[in-house]
N, C-alpha and C positions, 0 to 999 in steps of 0.2 A: 717099108715093112720092118726094117731093123729097129727103127725108133719105136714102133708099136711093140715089138717083142721085148726091147729093153725096158720100156715103161711097164709092161705087163709083168715081167720077172721081178722088177724092183717093187712094184705094188704088192705082189704076192708075198715077197719076203718081209715087207713091213707088216702086212696083215697077219702073217704067221707069227712074227715077233710079238705083236699085240695079243694074239691068242695065247701064246705061251705066258705072257705076263698075267693075263686073266686066269689062266689055269693055275699058275704058281701062287698068285695073290690077288684075288678079286678086289680087295681094298686098295691095292696099289693103283688100279685103274682110276678109281674115283679121286685118289690123292693126286695122281699125275694130271688128270683133266682139270682138277682144281687149280693147279699151277698154271696151266695153259690159259685158263679163262680168268686169270688175275685174282685168284683167291676165292672165287665163288664156291661155296660148299656144295659138293656133289655127293656127299656121304650117303644121302638117301637113295642113290642109285645102286649101292652095293648089294642090297638084298634082291634087287630086280635082275641082277646079272645071272643069278642061278647057277646051276651046274653046267659046265662046258661040255658040249657034245661034239666029238670029233667029226661026226658026219656033217654037222652044221658048219664046222670050220672048213671042211672040204668043199661043201657047196658054196660057202662064202668066198673061198679062194678062187674057185672057178668063175664066180660072178665078177670078182675084182679083176681077175686076169682078162676076161673078155672085155670088160669096160675099159680097162687101161690099154688094151691092145687097140681097140677102136679109137680111143683118144689119141694114142701115139701115132696111129696111121693117119688120122685126120690132121694132126699137128704137122706131119710131114708134108701132106698135100698143101695145106695152107701156107706153110713155110716156103715151099717151092713157088707157089703162086705169087707171093709177095717179094720174091727174089732173094730168098735166104741162102741160096747156094752160089754166092758170088765168089 
């Protein structure tokens, strides 16, 4: 369970950092993603980002936290089954 909680907290922190970048500068999101996908121009996404709603960020944070917790808990189970605690 600690692995699930750790992954959940980490994912939410990364999600909130991303939300802050979008709130601060929506264009930075498209520019940053362009770097990640090897120079592909994603500037057309900037208008689609729209205004950031903090209620949507909260709902997204909860969804990410739940998904990451389940993923971390499942990882712990699989890791134990294949002998990861030697």
